[in-house]
C-alpha positions as a Markdown table, in Angstrom:
| # | Residue | x | y | z |
|---|---|---|---|---|
| 1 | Met | 0.0 | 0.0 | 0.0 |
| 2 | Lys | 1.2 | 3.6 | -0.8 |
| 3 | Thr | 0.3 | 6.4 | 1.7 |
| 4 | Leu | -0.6 | 9.6 | -0.1 |
| 5 | Thr | -1.4 | 12.9 | 1.7 |
| 6 | Asn | -3.0 | 15.9 | -0.1 |
| 7 | His | -1.1 | 19.0 | 1.0 |
| 8 | Thr | -2.9 | 21.3 | -1.4 |
| 9 | Gln | -5.8 | 23.7 | -0.8 |
| 10 | Gly | -8.2 | 21.7 | -3.0 |
| 11 | Pro | -9.3 | 18.2 | -3.6 |
| 12 | Arg | -7.1 | 15.8 | -5.8 |
| 13 | Gly | -8.4 | 12.8 | -7.8 |
| 14 | Ile | -6.3 | 9.6 | -8.3 |
| 15 | Asn | -7.5 | 7.4 | -11.1 |
| 16 | Thr | -7.5 | 3.7 | -10.1 |
| 17 | Asp | -8.8 | 0.4 | -11.6 |
| 18 | Thr | -11.9 | 0.8 | -9.5 |
| 19 | Gly | -12.6 | 4.5 | -10.2 |
| 20 | Thr | -11.4 | 7.9 | -9.0 |
| 21 | Val | -10.3 | 8.2 | -5.4 |
| 22 | Trp | -10.7 | 11.8 | -4.2 |
| 23 | Ile | -8.4 | 13.2 | -1.5 |
| 24 | Glu | -9.6 | 16.2 | 0.3 |
| 25 | Pro | -7.1 | 18.8 | 1.6 |
| 26 | Gly | -5.1 | 17.5 | 4.6 |
| 27 | Glu | -6.6 | 13.9 | 4.1 |
| 28 | Thr | -4.3 | 10.9 | 3.8 |
| 29 | Val | -5.2 | 7.6 | 2.1 |
| 30 | Glu | -3.7 | 4.3 | 1.3 |
| 31 | Ile | -3.8 | 3.0 | -2.2 |
| 32 | Asp | -2.3 | -0.1 | -3.8 |
| 33 | Pro | 0.3 | 1.3 | -6.3 |
| 34 | Lys | -0.7 | -1.5 | -8.7 |
| 35 | Thr | -4.2 | -0.2 | -9.1 |
| 36 | Ile | -3.2 | 3.4 | -10.0 |
| 37 | Lys | -3.8 | 4.3 | -13.6 |
| 38 | Gly | -1.9 | 7.3 | -15.1 |
| 39 | Ala | 0.3 | 9.8 | -13.3 |
| 40 | Leu | -0.4 | 11.0 | -9.7 |
| 41 | Pro | -1.6 | 14.6 | -9.3 |
| 42 | Asp | 0.4 | 17.2 | -7.6 |
| 43 | Leu | -0.3 | 16.7 | -3.9 |
| 44 | Gly | 1.9 | 19.4 | -2.7 |
| 45 | Lys | 4.6 | 19.3 | -0.1 |
| 46 | Ala | 4.2 | 18.8 | 3.7 |
| 47 | Pro | 4.6 | 22.1 | 5.4 |
| 48 | Asp | 8.0 | 22.6 | 7.1 |
| 49 | Ala | 7.6 | 23.1 | 10.9 |
| 50 | Lys | 10.5 | 25.6 | 10.9 |
| 51 | Ala | 8.9 | 27.5 | 8.1 |
| 52 | Ser | 5.6 | 27.6 | 9.8 |
| 53 | Ala | 7.3 | 29.2 | 12.8 |
| 54 | Gly | 8.6 | 31.9 | 10.6 |
| 55 | Asp | 5.3 | 32.4 | 8.9 |
| 56 | Ser | 3.7 | 32.9 | 12.3 |
| 57 | Ala | 6.0 | 35.9 | 13.1 |
| 58 | Asp | 5.4 | 37.3 | 9.6 |
| 59 | Leu | 1.7 | 36.9 | 10.2 |
| 60 | Lys | 1.8 | 38.7 | 13.5 |
| 61 | Ala | 3.7 | 41.5 | 11.9 |
| 62 | Leu | 1.1 | 41.8 | 9.1 |
| 63 | Lys | -1.8 | 41.7 | 11.5 |
| 64 | Ala | -0.2 | 44.6 | 13.5 |
| 65 | Gln | 0.3 | 46.5 | 10.3 |
| 66 | Val | -3.3 | 46.0 | 9.4 |
| 67 | Ala | -4.4 | 47.2 | 12.8 |
| 68 | Asp | -2.2 | 50.3 | 12.5 |
| 69 | Leu | -3.5 | 51.1 | 9.1 |
| 70 | Thr | -7.2 | 50.5 | 10.2 |
| 71 | Lys | -6.6 | 53.1 | 13.0 |
| 72 | Gln | -5.2 | 55.6 | 10.6 |
| 73 | Val | -8.2 | 55.2 | 8.3 |
| 74 | Glu | -10.6 | 55.7 | 11.3 |
| 75 | Asp | -8.7 | 58.8 | 12.4 |
| 76 | Leu | -8.7 | 60.3 | 8.9 |
| 77 | Thr | -12.4 | 59.6 | 8.5 |
| 78 | Thr | -13.1 | 61.3 | 11.7 |
| 79 | Glu | -10.9 | 64.3 | 10.6 |
| 80 | Arg | -12.7 | 64.4 | 7.2 |
| 81 | Asp | -16.1 | 64.5 | 8.8 |
| 82 | Ala | -15.1 | 67.3 | 11.2 |
| 83 | Leu | -13.8 | 69.4 | 8.2 |
| 84 | Thr | -17.0 | 68.7 | 6.2 |
| 85 | Lys | -19.0 | 70.1 | 9.1 |
| 86 | Asp | -16.8 | 73.0 | 9.5 |
| 87 | Lys | -17.0 | 73.8 | 5.8 |
| 88 | Ala | -20.8 | 73.7 | 6.1 |
| 89 | Asp | -20.8 | 76.0 | 9.1 |
| 90 | Leu | -18.4 | 78.5 | 7.3 |
| 91 | Thr | -20.5 | 78.4 | 4.2 |
| 92 | Lys | -23.6 | 79.3 | 6.2 |
| 93 | Gln | -21.7 | 82.1 | 8.0 |
| 94 | Val | -20.5 | 83.6 | 4.6 |
| 95 | Glu | -24.0 | 83.4 | 3.2 |
| 96 | Asp | -25.4 | 85.1 | 6.3 |
| 97 | Leu | -22.8 | 87.8 | 6.1 |
| 98 | Thr | -23.3 | 88.5 | 2.4 |
| 99 | Lys | -27.1 | 88.6 | 2.5 |
| 100 | Pro | -28.4 | 92.1 | 1.6 |
| 101 | Ala | -30.0 | 93.9 | 4.6 |
| 102 | Lys | -33.7 | 94.1 | 4.6 |
């Protein structure tokens, strides 16, 4: 028996004498190599534990960057809204001052 694990993000099919055997992402199956017809699909590579630790640090840094950018957007949105209100107030003042006296 041959042990095959799907390390990809999508299902992979292996053609055998009895039909197609589907392997879901992360799933491991045992298949008799004599029954396999054609070439095996690309099942990806097992993740390296050392690489995963590095990815974790990168992921934390990216999440911190996203949080910082989200805060900047919120601050700028608040500032924009305040400026829009100030513009409306100033426009009203100018209109009041430029109205002809009755």
